[in-house]
N, C-alpha and C positions, 0 to 999 in steps of 0.2 A: 387098669381098672380104678374105679372110684374107691377111695379109702373107706373102710368099714364105718368109721365114726361119722361119715356124712350121711349114711343111709337113715339114721334115726332123726335127722333134722328135717324140718319142713322144707326148707329151700334145697336141702340135699336130695329130696325126692326127685328133683329134676335130673340130677346126675344119675340116679338109679334108673330112672325111666329111659334116659339116653342109653345107658348100658344095656338095658333090655331091648331097646330098638336095634342097636348094632354094637355088640360086645367088643368087636375089634376096633371100633371108632375111638373109644376113650383110651388114652395112653397115660393119663394121670389126672389128679385133681386135688384140691385142698379147700378147706373152709377156714378163712382167716379174717379177723375183724368183721365178723358177721357178713362176709361176702364169699360167694361160691365161685371158684374158678375151676373149669374143666379143660383138660388138654385133649385135643382131638388130633388124630392122624390127618395130615394135610390132604391125603387123597380122598378123605370122607367129608370134607368141609361143607360141600354144597348139600349133600343128602342130610347131614346132621342139622344144618341151619334151616333147611326146609322143614324138617321134623320139629325143630324148636319153634318155628314161626307158626306153622299151621296146626300142629297137634298140641303144643305146649303153650301157645298164645304169647310168645315173645315177639310181638308184632312190631316193636320199635327197635331199630338199630341205632344206638346212640352215637357210636363212633367205630372206626376201624383205624388202627395205628400199627406201627412197627416198633420193635425193640432190637437194638444191635448189641449182642453179647460178646463182641470181639474181645479177646482172641478165642473164646470158647467155641466149641462146635457141638451141636448145630448153632450157627452164629445168630440167626435171625428168629424172631417170633412175630407172628401177625396176631394182633389182639382185637377181638370183637367184643363190644359192650352191648348187651341186649337188655331190653326192658319189657316186662309183661305188665301192661297198664291195667288189665283186668284183675290180676292178682297182686299188683304192686310189688313185684319181685324183680330183682336184677341178677344178671348172670354174665360172667366173663368167660369167653371162650378163647383159648390160645392154640396156635399151631406153630410148630418149630420147623424151620427151614435151613438147609445147608448154606454155607457162605459162598460156595463156588457158583451156584446157579439157583438163586432164591426165586422159586416159581410156585404159585398156588392158584387154584381155580377161583375165578371171580364169583362173588355171591350177589352180583347185580340181578341175577335171575330170581333171587329170593326177595331181596330188598333193593328197590331202585335207588334208595339213598346211599347205597354203598358206592355208587359211581364216583362221586367226588372224593370220598374218603380213600378209596383205593388209588385214585389218581395222585392224591397227596402223598400216600405211602410209597407209591412208585417213584415219584419225583424226588422225595427226600431220602429214601432208603435204598432205592433201586430194586425193590421187590416187584417182580412182574406178576400180573394177574391174567391168567389165561381166559379167553372168551370175554374179556372186558369190551364194552361197546366203543370206547374211545380212550384208550390208554395212551395218554401223552402228558407232557409236563403241564403243571397247573400253577406252580409257585415260582419256579426258576425259568429264565429265558430258554427258548428251544435249543440254543447253541451252547448252553452251559455244560461244562465237563464235570462229571462226578455227581455224587449225591451227598449233600451237606450234613445230613444227620448220621452218616456212618462214622463210627469211631476212628477209622483210619483216614478220614478226610483231613487234609491239612488245614489247621485252624487259622493260619495266616493268609490263606488263599494263595493265588499264584502271584509271584513277584514280576512286575513289568519293568 
C-alpha cells in the first residue's frame, strides 16, 4: 500500500486514487525529492497504466527502462516515467521481476511510444515484454550473445 504520508500530498493523491482503483496493485511507494514513485504488481501493469492514462490524464510516457539489482532478488525492475501535461505532474511507476525469467506484459496497448523503449530494455537487460508487436533487438546486432547492461555481463567482452 501507499505510505500514509503520501496521502496528504497533492501528488500523492494519484497513489491514493490508484490504491482505490485496485488495492492489490500497489506493492509500495515513496515520495522523495518531490517525486512520487509507486510500485505495482507486475501482473497489474497494463490495467494500472490504462487507468493512469485515461482516468488520471498521464498521457505522456517519457521512458521505460530497466534496473538490474544483481545479486538481490527480485533482480530486475522495469521503470515507467509518466507525465500529466494537463496537471504538470510526473509519476514514476516500478515493477519488480525475478532474475530467472524476467517477463512483464507490454504497455504498447496503452502508449504506442512504449514500443521502442521496451525493445531497448529487452535488448540491453533481457526483460521480455509479452504481447509486444515487434520484440527484437534494437541496439545490438541480432547475433549478439547476452545483454550488456546486466551486472553479470563480462565487461571485457569475449576474447578472440
